[in-house]
Backbone as CSV, one residue per row, in Angstrom:
resi,resn,N_x,N_y,N_z,CA_x,CA_y,CA_z,C_x,C_y,C_z
1,MET,49.617,-73.956,-9.654,50.150,-75.168,-9.053,50.018,-76.320,-10.040
2,ALA,51.034,-77.200,-10.081,51.055,-78.283,-11.065,49.951,-79.287,-10.810
3,ALA,49.446,-79.858,-11.900,48.402,-80.883,-11.796,49.008,-82.192,-11.312
4,ILE,48.176,-83.023,-10.689,48.635,-84.314,-10.205,49.105,-85.188,-11.362
5,THR,49.965,-86.157,-11.049,50.509,-87.047,-12.079,50.260,-88.521,-11.745
6,LYS,49.500,-88.788,-10.669,49.287,-90.172,-10.246,47.787,-90.458,-10.119
7,ASN,47.373,-91.627,-10.552,45.994,-92.079,-10.366,45.745,-92.472,-8.912
8,SER,44.482,-92.464,-8.520,44.083,-92.976,-7.209,42.776,-93.752,-7.344
9,GLU,42.572,-94.694,-6.421,41.309,-95.412,-6.286,40.756,-95.124,-4.896
10,ILE,39.434,-95.010,-4.774,38.803,-94.569,-3.529,37.774,-95.589,-3.061
11,LEU,37.790,-95.847,-1.760,36.724,-96.589,-1.100,36.207,-95.716,0.033
12,PHE,34.893,-95.441,0.031,34.281,-94.604,1.057,33.028,-95.299,1.570
13,ILE,32.933,-95.424,2.893,31.791,-96.086,3.515,31.237,-95.193,4.617
14,TYR,29.937,-94.963,4.581,29.267,-94.239,5.654,27.956,-94.935,5.965
15,ASP,27.358,-94.601,7.092,26.099,-95.238,7.417,24.996,-94.211,7.634
16,ALA,23.773,-94.682,7.546,22.583,-93.850,7.725,21.626,-94.603,8.639
17,LYS,21.235,-93.958,9.717,20.332,-94.564,10.685,19.108,-93.678,10.849
18,MET,17.946,-94.228,10.539,16.693,-93.487,10.620,16.784,-92.158,9.869
19,SER,17.263,-92.223,8.646,17.372,-91.039,7.797,17.071,-91.436,6.354
20,ASN,17.102,-90.453,5.462,16.843,-90.691,4.054,18.084,-90.284,3.263
21,PRO,18.961,-91.233,2.949,20.230,-90.884,2.305,20.081,-90.219,0.943
22,ASN,19.055,-90.630,0.179,18.891,-90.092,-1.179,17.459,-90.358,-1.637
23,GLY,16.586,-89.375,-1.485,15.187,-89.557,-1.834,14.953,-89.612,-3.331
24,ASP,13.988,-90.431,-3.723,13.600,-90.563,-5.123,12.335,-89.736,-5.349
25,MET,12.461,-88.606,-6.038,11.335,-87.698,-6.239,10.223,-88.333,-7.067
26,ASP,10.554,-89.366,-7.840,9.543,-90.038,-8.653,8.831,-91.158,-7.892
27,ASN,9.188,-91.348,-6.623,8.594,-92.423,-5.829,8.343,-91.948,-4.405
28,GLU,7.578,-90.863,-4.268,7.180,-90.315,-2.973,8.373,-89.904,-2.102
29,ASN,9.499,-89.626,-2.740,10.740,-89.275,-2.052,11.223,-90.387,-1.122
30,LYS,10.860,-91.624,-1.422,11.387,-92.756,-0.649,12.890,-92.883,-0.872
31,PRO,13.631,-93.416,0.102,15.042,-93.731,-0.145,15.166,-94.615,-1.385
32,ARG,16.131,-94.328,-2.206,16.318,-95.109,-3.426,16.703,-96.541,-3.065
33,MET,16.046,-97.502,-3.702,16.252,-98.905,-3.375,16.371,-99.758,-4.633
34,ASP,17.168,-100.807,-4.543,17.113,-101.913,-5.492,16.259,-102.970,-4.813
35,TYR,14.981,-103.012,-5.171,14.036,-103.866,-4.455,14.270,-105.351,-4.716
36,ASP,14.979,-105.689,-5.794,15.285,-107.096,-6.063,16.282,-107.655,-5.048
37,THR,17.222,-106.810,-4.613,18.258,-107.279,-3.690,18.062,-106.765,-2.270
38,GLY,17.177,-105.755,-2.103,17.000,-105.153,-0.787,18.082,-104.162,-0.419
39,MET,18.864,-103.736,-1.406,19.962,-102.811,-1.149,19.516,-101.363,-1.336
40,ASN,19.925,-100.514,-0.455,19.743,-99.070,-0.556,20.775,-98.516,-1.530
41,ILE,20.393,-97.607,-2.415,21.334,-97.035,-3.374,21.337,-95.513,-3.258
42,VAL,22.485,-94.920,-3.559,22.686,-93.475,-3.446,23.445,-93.004,-4.678
43,SER,23.000,-91.921,-5.291,23.628,-91.442,-6.522,24.939,-90.728,-6.234
44,ASP,25.805,-90.719,-7.229,27.057,-89.966,-7.126,26.783,-88.473,-7.017
45,VAL,25.677,-88.005,-7.603,25.321,-86.583,-7.540,25.058,-86.165,-6.090
46,ARG,24.396,-87.051,-5.322,24.118,-86.753,-3.922,25.425,-86.618,-3.128
47,LEU,26.371,-87.521,-3.352,27.652,-87.449,-2.647,28.414,-86.182,-3.018
48,LYS,28.439,-85.846,-4.295,29.145,-84.631,-4.722,28.494,-83.373,-4.150
49,ARG,27.174,-83.406,-3.934,26.493,-82.252,-3.343,26.982,-81.992,-1.920
50,TYR,27.172,-83.071,-1.142,27.745,-82.907,0.194,29.108,-82.210,0.116
51,LEU,29.931,-82.667,-0.816,31.287,-82.134,-0.932,31.272,-80.684,-1.384
52,ARG,30.441,-80.367,-2.369,30.361,-78.985,-2.849,29.892,-78.045,-1.740
53,ASP,28.883,-78.454,-0.982,28.404,-77.614,0.113,29.501,-77.382,1.147
54,TYR,30.290,-78.414,1.400,31.397,-78.283,2.353,32.428,-77.281,1.850
55,PHE,32.806,-77.395,0.580,33.798,-76.473,0.026,33.317,-75.022,0.108
56,GLU,32.047,-74.810,-0.221,31.508,-73.452,-0.268,31.235,-72.890,1.124
57,THR,30.559,-73.669,1.960,30.085,-73.161,3.249,31.145,-73.222,4.333
58,ASP,31.890,-74.317,4.381,32.827,-74.522,5.479,34.265,-74.145,5.136
59,CYS,34.586,-74.087,3.857,35.954,-73.725,3.454,36.023,-72.360,2.768
60,GLY,34.873,-71.761,2.476,34.865,-70.449,1.829,35.368,-70.467,0.399
61,LYS,35.243,-71.613,-0.296,35.719,-71.738,-1.670,34.615,-71.384,-2.661
62,ASP,35.009,-70.787,-3.786,34.067,-70.602,-4.885,33.800,-71.956,-5.544
63,ILE,32.537,-72.230,-5.826,32.198,-73.446,-6.551,31.324,-73.089,-7.744
64,PHE,31.313,-73.984,-8.714,30.585,-73.737,-9.952,29.109,-74.090,-9.812
65,VAL,28.822,-75.284,-9.278,27.442,-75.723,-9.109,26.952,-75.187,-7.768
66,SER,26.453,-73.960,-7.798,26.093,-73.231,-6.586,24.691,-72.653,-6.720
67,ASP,24.006,-72.525,-5.592,22.693,-71.876,-5.601,22.800,-70.397,-5.979
68,LYS,23.992,-69.855,-5.929,24.174,-68.454,-6.306,23.969,-68.242,-7.802
69,ALA,24.100,-69.321,-8.577,23.863,-69.254,-10.019,22.693,-70.162,-10.351
70,LYS,21.585,-69.597,-10.787,20.342,-70.355,-10.931,20.216,-71.104,-12.245
71,ASP,20.969,-70.725,-13.250,20.878,-71.431,-14.515,22.230,-71.384,-15.220
72,ALA,22.301,-72.046,-16.382,23.568,-72.172,-17.092,24.122,-70.822,-17.530
73,LYS,23.237,-69.912,-17.956,23.723,-68.605,-18.398,24.340,-67.834,-17.245
74,GLU,23.691,-67.912,-16.082,24.243,-67.219,-14.916,25.581,-67.818,-14.512
75,ARG,25.697,-69.130,-14.640,26.971,-69.762,-14.304,28.057,-69.306,-15.273
76,GLY,27.673,-69.189,-16.545,28.638,-68.711,-17.521,29.148,-67.324,-17.176
77,LYS,28.225,-66.439,-16.746,28.641,-65.094,-16.338,29.464,-65.142,-15.057
78,GLN,29.070,-66.034,-14.154,29.744,-66.134,-12.862,31.219,-66.491,-13.027
79,ILE,31.487,-67.490,-13.882,32.873,-67.937,-13.982,33.703,-67.007,-14.867
80,ASN,33.087,-66.471,-15.951,33.745,-65.482,-16.786,35.178,-65.880,-17.129
81,GLY,35.346,-67.132,-17.569,36.656,-67.603,-17.987,37.549,-68.096,-16.866
82,ARG,37.066,-68.081,-15.625,37.926,-68.480,-14.507,37.433,-69.778,-13.863
83,TYR,36.897,-70.674,-14.683,36.306,-71.894,-14.133,37.331,-72.757,-13.399
84,LYS,38.594,-72.719,-13.835,39.608,-73.533,-13.166,39.973,-72.993,-11.787
85,ASP,39.477,-71.810,-11.446,39.671,-71.287,-10.093,38.713,-71.924,-9.102
86,MET,37.753,-72.709,-9.580,36.722,-73.284,-8.718,37.036,-74.744,-8.443
87,ILE,37.073,-75.093,-7.157,37.577,-76.411,-6.783,36.683,-77.538,-7.275
88,ASP,35.368,-77.325,-7.339,34.520,-78.424,-7.812,34.713,-78.672,-9.304
89,VAL,35.110,-77.648,-10.062,35.424,-77.853,-11.476,36.727,-78.638,-11.606
90,ARG,37.710,-78.280,-10.804,38.988,-78.994,-10.855,38.822,-80.466,-10.460
91,LEU,37.892,-80.731,-9.550,37.654,-82.103,-9.106,36.707,-82.864,-10.025
92,PHE,35.524,-82.274,-10.272,34.429,-83.013,-10.896,34.127,-82.599,-12.327
93,GLY,34.794,-81.540,-12.825,34.507,-81.068,-14.162,33.287,-80.164,-14.189
94,ALA,32.830,-79.801,-15.387,31.691,-78.887,-15.518,31.171,-78.889,-16.938
95,VAL,29.889,-78.551,-17.067,29.273,-78.280,-18.359,28.689,-76.887,-18.266
96,PHE,29.055,-75.989,-19.181,28.550,-74.623,-19.093,28.290,-74.073,-20.485
97,ALA,27.344,-73.154,-20.539,26.945,-72.563,-21.813,28.040,-71.651,-22.339
98,ALA,28.251,-71.724,-23.609,29.229,-70.850,-24.262,28.692,-70.470,-25.632
99,THR,29.279,-69.443,-26.213,28.830,-68.993,-27.522,28.955,-70.126,-28.544
100,GLY,27.856,-70.430,-29.210,27.883,-71.473,-30.216,27.658,-72.872,-29.693
101,GLY,27.379,-73.028,-28.397,27.146,-74.376,-27.872,27.558,-74.495,-26.423
102,ASN,27.791,-75.724,-25.980,28.187,-75.998,-24.608,29.645,-76.428,-24.542
103,ASP,30.331,-75.980,-23.509,31.671,-76.457,-23.236,31.582,-77.503,-22.139
104,HIS,32.442,-78.500,-22.228,32.390,-79.608,-21.286,33.799,-79.924,-20.803
105,LEU,33.976,-79.944,-19.493,35.230,-80.372,-18.883,34.970,-81.661,-18.111
106,THR,35.669,-82.723,-18.451,35.529,-83.971,-17.724,36.340,-83.905,-16.435
107,GLY,35.715,-84.226,-15.329,36.395,-84.159,-14.045,37.249,-85.380,-13.774
108,PRO,38.409,-85.196,-13.166,39.277,-86.338,-12.856,38.759,-87.208,-11.715
109,VAL,37.909,-86.653,-10.828,37.366,-87.417,-9.707,35.939,-87.837,-10.056
110,GLN,35.723,-89.132,-10.121,34.405,-89.656,-10.465,34.025,-90.777,-9.499
111,PHE,32.733,-90.837,-9.186,32.180,-91.920,-8.362,31.112,-92.643,-9.176
112,ASN,30.975,-93.942,-8.924,29.768,-94.601,-9.406,28.733,-94.580,-8.289
113,TRP,27.554,-95.103,-8.532,26.506,-95.062,-7.517,26.903,-95.904,-6.313
114,GLY,26.589,-95.404,-5.128,26.826,-96.168,-3.924,25.691,-97.149,-3.657
115,TYR,26.008,-98.201,-2.925,24.980,-99.159,-2.529,25.293,-99.667,-1.126
116,SER,24.251,-100.124,-0.441,24.433,-100.604,0.922,25.047,-102.004,0.907
117,LEU,25.872,-102.273,1.891,26.480,-103.588,2.036,25.542,-104.560,2.741
118,ASN,24.518,-104.017,3.385,23.518,-104.839,4.071,22.160,-104.674,3.402
119,LYS,21.281,-105.649,3.644,19.899,-105.505,3.212,19.213,-104.483,4.111
120,VAL,18.421,-103.617,3.507,17.883,-102.454,4.220,16.366,-102.529,4.294
121,GLU,15.833,-102.158,5.453,14.400,-102.040,5.653,14.019,-100.564,5.724
122,LEU,12.854,-100.234,5.188,12.332,-98.879,5.277,11.326,-98.783,6.416
123,THR,11.252,-97.619,7.020,10.221,-97.380,8.016,8.873,-97.211,7.329
124,ASP,7.810,-97.396,8.072,6.497,-97.024,7.562,6.462,-95.517,7.390
125,SER,5.675,-95.052,6.437,5.654,-93.615,6.169,4.942,-92.846,7.273
126,ASN,5.412,-91.633,7.509,4.729,-90.672,8.363,4.280,-89.507,7.492
127,THR,3.109,-89.000,7.745,2.623,-87.842,6.998,3.204,-86.581,7.609
128,ILE,3.784,-85.729,6.761,4.365,-84.476,7.224,3.739,-83.310,6.465
129,THR,3.726,-82.152,7.098,3.231,-80.938,6.445,4.353,-79.930,6.382
130,SER,4.388,-79.192,5.299,5.405,-78.159,5.101,4.730,-76.888,4.639
131,SER,5.268,-75.769,5.090,4.717,-74.473,4.698,5.533,-73.870,3.577
132,PHE,4.840,-73.415,2.537,5.461,-72.754,1.404,4.800,-71.391,1.221
133,SER,5.407,-70.563,0.417,4.833,-69.243,0.159,3.472,-69.351,-0.504
134,SER,3.265,-70.481,-1.230,1.988,-70.673,-1.931,0.952,-71.392,-1.074
135,GLY,1.362,-71.801,0.133,0.417,-72.506,1.002,1.087,-73.653,1.722
136,GLU,0.267,-74.562,2.248,0.775,-75.684,3.023,0.738,-76.944,2.188
137,GLY,1.845,-77.740,2.242,1.898,-78.984,1.491,1.936,-80.177,2.420
138,VAL,1.419,-81.299,1.937,1.402,-82.537,2.704,2.197,-83.585,1.941
139,GLY,3.059,-84.295,2.657,3.858,-85.328,2.026,4.085,-86.497,2.961
140,LYS,4.870,-87.470,2.500,5.193,-88.642,3.296,6.679,-88.673,3.608
141,ASP,6.988,-89.224,4.760,8.363,-89.260,5.236,8.787,-90.713,5.419
142,TYR,9.656,-91.191,4.523,10.192,-92.546,4.623,11.668,-92.473,4.999
143,ARG,12.140,-93.447,5.762,13.529,-93.488,6.184,14.060,-94.925,6.120
144,VAL,15.373,-95.053,6.055,15.982,-96.371,6.211,16.179,-96.610,7.705
145,LYS,15.982,-97.854,8.122,16.240,-98.172,9.530,17.746,-98.195,9.793
146,TYR,18.490,-98.845,8.906,19.962,-98.775,8.977,20.538,-99.192,7.639
147,SER,21.483,-98.397,7.153,22.109,-98.664,5.865,23.598,-98.337,5.953
148,LEU,24.449,-99.305,5.603,25.893,-99.102,5.554,26.275,-99.007,4.080
149,ILE,26.568,-97.793,3.631,26.643,-97.467,2.202,28.103,-97.354,1.756
150,ALA,28.424,-97.996,0.647,29.796,-98.001,0.127,29.846,-97.360,-1.256
151,PHE,30.812,-96.470,-1.439,31.082,-95.840,-2.728,32.470,-96.246,-3.211
152,ASN,32.597,-96.386,-4.520,33.906,-96.536,-5.146,34.142,-95.318,-6.041
153,GLY,35.366,-94.822,-6.050,35.687,-93.662,-6.877,37.076,-93.778,-7.478
154,THR,37.350,-92.920,-8.447,38.652,-92.904,-9.105,39.151,-91.464,-9.249
155,VAL,40.466,-91.335,-9.283,41.105,-90.060,-9.603,41.994,-90.313,-10.811
156,ASN,41.679,-89.677,-11.931,42.368,-89.907,-13.193,43.360,-88.780,-13.454
157,ALA,44.635,-89.095,-13.371,45.666,-88.064,-13.509,45.710,-87.470,-14.913
158,LYS,45.426,-88.275,-15.929,45.455,-87.742,-17.296,44.353,-86.708,-17.484
159,THR,43.172,-86.964,-16.919,42.077,-85.999,-17.004,42.380,-84.767,-16.163
160,ALA,43.113,-84.947,-15.059,43.455,-83.820,-14.177,44.274,-82.755,-14.893
161,ALA,44.994,-83.144,-15.930,45.770,-82.160,-16.684,44.862,-81.118,-17.323
162,GLY,43.609,-81.490,-17.621,42.682,-80.553,-18.250,42.019,-79.605,-17.290
163,THR,41.899,-79.984,-16.014,41.237,-79.114,-15.031,42.221,-78.457,-14.064
164,GLY,43.447,-78.982,-14.006,44.438,-78.399,-13.105,44.337,-78.890,-11.672
165,LEU,43.766,-80.074,-11.453,43.651,-80.623,-10.094,45.043,-80.837,-9.504
166,SER,45.269,-80.267,-8.314,46.593,-80.313,-7.694,46.609,-81.248,-6.490
167,ASP,47.802,-81.507,-5.972,47.936,-82.307,-4.755,47.277,-81.608,-3.567
168,ASP,47.353,-80.288,-3.510,46.677,-79.551,-2.438,45.165,-79.723,-2.519
169,ASP,44.622,-79.730,-3.748,43.188,-79.975,-3.930,42.813,-81.353,-3.403
170,LEU,43.639,-82.346,-3.690,43.348,-83.699,-3.242,43.404,-83.808,-1.718
171,SER,44.318,-83.079,-1.099,44.393,-83.093,0.365,43.113,-82.522,0.972
172,LEU,42.599,-81.431,0.389,41.347,-80.863,0.870,40.187,-81.809,0.575
173,PHE,40.225,-82.478,-0.558,39.205,-83.461,-0.910,39.184,-84.597,0.111
174,ASP,40.354,-85.109,0.494,40.432,-86.151,1.512,39.738,-85.703,2.796
175,LYS,40.025,-84.489,3.202,39.424,-83.947,4.430,37.909,-83.819,4.276
176,ALA,37.469,-83.368,3.120,36.039,-83.191,2.875,35.295,-84.525,2.919
177,MET,35.908,-85.579,2.420,35.260,-86.882,2.420,34.933,-87.347,3.838
178,VAL,35.745,-86.957,4.781,35.543,-87.362,6.168,34.618,-86.398,6.914
179,GLU,34.657,-85.107,6.554,33.970,-84.089,7.353,32.661,-83.577,6.771
180,ALA,32.410,-83.766,5.474,31.288,-83.082,4.824,29.928,-83.574,5.298
181,ILE,29.720,-84.872,5.330,28.381,-85.400,5.633,27.898,-85.018,7.027
182,PRO,28.724,-85.109,8.091,28.222,-84.711,9.416,27.807,-83.244,9.508
183,LEU,28.321,-82.413,8.617,27.985,-80.992,8.648,26.684,-80.692,7.923
184,CYS,26.116,-81.709,7.263,24.820,-81.532,6.599,23.738,-81.963,7.571
185,LYS,23.145,-81.021,8.259,22.206,-81.327,9.331,20.767,-80.988,8.949
186,THR,20.372,-81.341,7.739,18.962,-81.171,7.383,18.132,-82.247,8.079
187,ARG,16.826,-82.045,8.089,15.941,-82.954,8.830,16.078,-84.402,8.360
188,SER,16.116,-84.620,7.059,16.137,-85.995,6.544,17.539,-86.595,6.516
189,LYS,18.570,-85.760,6.712,19.946,-86.240,6.604,20.620,-86.407,7.957
190,GLU,19.900,-86.184,9.051,20.444,-86.503,10.368,20.696,-88.004,10.458
191,GLY,21.650,-88.382,11.304,21.900,-89.800,11.517,22.821,-90.431,10.500
192,GLN,23.630,-89.627,9.805,24.579,-90.151,8.819,26.006,-89.882,9.312
193,THR,26.858,-90.911,9.270,28.202,-90.816,9.835,29.230,-91.495,8.932
194,PRO,30.302,-90.811,8.543,31.385,-91.479,7.805,32.035,-92.542,8.685
195,ARG,32.361,-93.693,8.090,32.965,-94.782,8.857,34.336,-95.201,8.346
196,LEU,34.566,-95.093,7.026,35.851,-95.535,6.472,36.142,-94.776,5.190
197,TYR,37.386,-94.314,5.067,37.830,-93.666,3.827,39.230,-94.169,3.502
198,ILE,39.382,-94.693,2.301,40.680,-95.175,1.825,40.919,-94.610,0.434
199,ARG,42.070,-93.981,0.251,42.482,-93.557,-1.091,43.825,-94.206,-1.396
200,VAL,43.834,-95.038,-2.441,45.042,-95.752,-2.854,45.691,-94.962,-3.987
201,GLU,46.831,-94.379,-3.702,47.543,-93.572,-4.704,48.579,-94.430,-5.420
202,MET,48.481,-94.456,-6.739,49.423,-95.227,-7.553,50.705,-94.422,-7.784
203,LYS,51.673,-95.048,-8.431,52.941,-94.367,-8.696,52.946,-93.653,-10.041
204,ASP,51.909,-93.868,-10.859,51.877,-93.240,-12.174,50.422,-93.050,-12.611
205,ASP,50.253,-92.680,-13.879,48.904,-92.441,-14.404,48.435,-93.575,-15.305
206,LYS,49.034,-94.762,-15.155,48.708,-95.880,-16.039,47.926,-96.991,-15.346
207,VAL,48.248,-97.280,-14.089,47.627,-98.407,-13.399,46.247,-98.012,-12.870
208,ILE,45.253,-98.860,-13.124,43.885,-98.656,-12.636,43.439,-99.937,-11.943
209,LEU,42.911,-99.811,-10.746,42.465,-100.970,-9.986,40.975,-101.238,-10.224
210,LYS,40.529,-102.398,-9.764,39.112,-102.749,-9.842,38.329,-102.000,-8.758
211,ASP,37.011,-102.130,-8.814,36.126,-101.582,-7.793,36.506,-102.196,-6.443
212,LEU,36.963,-101.365,-5.506,37.468,-101.878,-4.235,36.380,-102.497,-3.374
213,ARG,35.115,-102.157,-3.635,34.020,-102.738,-2.866,33.912,-104.246,-3.065
214,GLU,34.417,-104.734,-4.203,34.347,-106.160,-4.478,35.186,-106.977,-3.504
215,TYR,36.072,-106.306,-2.773,36.976,-107.002,-1.856,36.637,-106.721,-0.392
216,VAL,35.452,-106.204,-0.148,34.988,-105.911,1.215,33.897,-106.905,1.593
217,ASP,34.059,-107.533,2.743,33.061,-108.480,3.237,32.455,-107.937,4.530
218,LEU,31.133,-107.868,4.560,30.423,-107.412,5.747,29.950,-108.600,6.556
219,LYS,30.309,-108.595,7.833,29.830,-109.611,8.758,29.101,-108.909,9.890
220,PHE,28.306,-109.673,10.598,27.478,-109.091,11.647,27.805,-109.701,12.993
221,VAL,27.673,-108.902,14.016,27.891,-109.346,15.379,26.637,-109.081,16.182
222,ASP,26.063,-110.142,16.717,24.982,-109.996,17.688,25.646,-109.729,19.023
223,LEU,25.325,-108.626,19.647,26.036,-108.217,20.842,25.906,-109.226,21.976
224,ASP,24.923,-110.125,21.910,24.715,-111.101,22.975,25.112,-112.518,22.569
225,SER,25.720,-112.680,21.409,26.087,-114.018,20.955,27.282,-113.922,20.019
226,PRO,27.871,-115.065,19.604,29.041,-115.021,18.720,28.737,-114.355,17.381
227,GLU,29.810,-114.103,16.647,29.700,-113.429,15.340,28.758,-114.187,14.418
228,LYS,27.966,-113.420,13.660,27.043,-114.006,12.697,27.393,-113.539,11.289
229,ASP,27.061,-114.339,10.343,27.217,-113.957,8.950,26.004,-114.489,8.188
230,LYS,24.848,-113.933,8.507,23.594,-114.420,7.950,22.948,-113.328,7.108
231,GLU,22.462,-113.718,5.934,21.862,-112.739,5.036,20.627,-112.084,5.627
232,ASP,19.917,-112.809,6.494,18.664,-112.271,7.009,18.839,-111.528,8.329
233,PHE,20.088,-111.349,8.766,20.308,-110.624,10.019,19.968,-109.148,9.813
234,LYS,19.111,-108.621,10.632,18.649,-107.244,10.468,19.498,-106.322,11.341
235,VAL,20.531,-105.776,10.741,21.448,-104.915,11.482,20.783,-103.571,11.760
236,ARG,21.050,-103.035,12.949,20.425,-101.771,13.356,21.439,-100.709,13.773
237,GLY,22.734,-101.028,13.702,23.716,-100.033,14.091,25.131,-100.503,13.824
238,ILE,26.077,-99.576,13.895,27.464,-99.864,13.540,28.099,-100.867,14.488
239,ARG,27.627,-100.949,15.722,28.219,-101.870,16.690,27.896,-103.325,16.370
240,GLU,26.969,-103.553,15.463,26.625,-104.907,15.049,27.331,-105.307,13.759
241,CYS,28.179,-104.423,13.226,28.852,-104.657,11.944,30.343,-104.907,12.136
242,VAL,30.881,-105.784,11.299,32.323,-105.996,11.203,32.695,-105.951,9.723
243,LEU,33.655,-105.101,9.367,34.152,-105.072,7.998,35.394,-105.956,7.912
244,ASP,35.317,-106.981,7.113,36.464,-107.853,6.887,37.172,-107.380,5.620
245,LEU,38.373,-106.833,5.789,39.139,-106.286,4.667,40.307,-107.186,4.294
246,THR,40.225,-108.454,4.670,41.311,-109.391,4.373,41.554,-109.489,2.875
247,ARG,40.489,-109.660,2.099,40.651,-109.788,0.647,41.127,-108.488,0.023
248,LEU,40.684,-107.336,0.575,41.148,-106.049,0.054,42.645,-105.882,0.293
249,GLY,43.105,-106.215,1.490,44.533,-106.120,1.776,45.360,-107.001,0.856
250,ALA,44.871,-108.226,0.614,45.591,-109.142,-0.268,45.620,-108.613,-1.697
251,TYR,44.512,-108.027,-2.136,44.456,-107.465,-3.489,45.446,-106.303,-3.639
252,LEU,45.484,-105.409,-2.660,46.408,-104.285,-2.735,47.864,-104.746,-2.659
253,ASN,48.138,-105.776,-1.882,49.509,-106.294,-1.787,50.013,-106.821,-3.121
254,ARG,49.086,-107.285,-3.965,49.489,-107.742,-5.297,50.034,-106.597,-6.145
255,TYR,49.634,-105.375,-5.818,50.080,-104.188,-6.557,51.086,-103.371,-5.754
256,GLU,51.765,-104.027,-4.823,52.678,-103.313,-3.920,53.684,-102.443,-4.679
257,GLN,54.222,-102.944,-5.782,55.245,-102.203,-6.525,54.667,-101.027,-7.310
258,GLN,53.350,-101.041,-7.544,52.732,-99.958,-8.313,52.054,-98.905,-7.430
259,ILE,51.937,-99.185,-6.138,51.240,-98.276,-5.228,52.231,-97.375,-4.504
260,GLN,51.944,-96.078,-4.524,52.778,-95.099,-3.834,52.446,-95.049,-2.338
261,ALA,51.158,-94.965,-2.013,50.738,-94.836,-0.618,49.258,-95.160,-0.505
262,VAL,48.836,-95.487,0.719,47.427,-95.689,1.019,47.036,-94.682,2.101
263,TYR,46.153,-93.764,1.745,45.645,-92.784,2.713,44.417,-93.398,3.376
264,TYR,44.428,-93.410,4.696,43.479,-94.255,5.426,42.924,-93.523,6.640
265,TRP,41.599,-93.577,6.770,40.916,-93.059,7.966,39.776,-93.987,8.313
266,ALA,39.609,-94.288,9.614,38.503,-95.130,10.058,37.918,-94.554,11.331
267,ASP,36.610,-94.597,11.427,35.920,-94.157,12.633,36.215,-95.116,13.781
268,ASP,36.319,-94.567,14.982,36.693,-95.372,16.144,35.685,-96.481,16.437
269,GLU,34.430,-96.285,16.081,33.394,-97.272,16.395,33.327,-98.423,15.390
270,LEU,34.016,-98.267,14.257,33.958,-99.297,13.221,34.895,-100.446,13.567
271,LYS,34.381,-101.672,13.540,35.193,-102.869,13.755,35.728,-103.336,12.410
272,ILE,37.065,-103.481,12.325,37.723,-103.879,11.079,38.605,-105.089,11.344
273,ASN,38.535,-106.076,10.470,39.410,-107.240,10.517,40.219,-107.329,9.236
274,GLY,41.455,-107.824,9.350,42.195,-108.273,8.184,42.947,-107.234,7.383
275,PHE,43.033,-105.992,7.854,43.738,-104.980,7.074,45.147,-104.739,7.599
276,ASP,45.506,-105.393,8.696,46.815,-105.157,9.297,47.958,-105.706,8.456
277,GLY,47.653,-106.663,7.586,48.722,-107.294,6.824,49.120,-106.563,5.557
278,ILE,48.535,-105.398,5.306,48.889,-104.656,4.095,50.329,-104.179,4.157
279,LYS,51.063,-104.350,3.067,52.508,-104.057,3.047,52.812,-102.599,2.708
280,ILE,51.875,-101.918,2.035,52.118,-100.539,1.606,51.972,-99.602,2.796
281,ASP,52.790,-98.556,2.834,52.691,-97.575,3.922,51.299,-96.958,3.935
282,LYS,50.776,-96.763,5.138,49.479,-96.122,5.312,49.676,-94.802,6.013
283,PHE,48.893,-93.827,5.635,48.934,-92.515,6.268,47.567,-92.239,6.884
284,LYS,47.493,-92.242,8.201,46.229,-91.934,8.848,46.135,-90.432,9.008
285,PHE,44.995,-89.858,8.627,44.876,-88.403,8.662,43.588,-88.009,9.330
């Protein structure tokens, strides 16, 4: 199947309530934080892990970064020259051992680190015990009280020519972005819900947009009083949040002639303002 020929820009927002979106193993497995700003942060590797697990477990697809291959040599044997048959390679690229060195494929789909749109508080730690084959371990359990996390991503059509990423792959990727996280029901990952997914598809492989998160404004609603927009408001759930996408809509309208389509999905519980004025066709899926 032919590789894609158009760039895309991605905005993805999900929330985490009383969970640990991305533990830091070097800091007691606490949720990763920017303590200067109070923002919760999540690595792109964590997001891609959700997607890879979805492709393998829920779609029955072969993937390259799999627990079935424990090291680089095993992965090299596993793919045996058929790496482009694996959807995570076509999307995210791969590094694998080869005779005389390492081969590297740059993936057309890339994310930068996600960060919360609100200031986040951590729970006090709870001591937990876990059983291992070598004995019983004791650790601490930290969680975010509430975090509304935003990711920005890109799809590079020129890079897609090297991995063979197709339009069908992108359609499955769109679906995975909405469905993957709720299917990850580990103890620390409960309480995470996708809220908004937007993929802006350009008409060619030349136009690149800015980080779409820069045009998203988070406001808060106290359920018993008028709308608030205070930095110190301690949000505890999605019903207290309003996403104002007025500036995002205006930014996209400036590129109306260069945009092919906007693929759009929003959770029913998410309150959104200001996106109705967008001129480009939207496809809700």
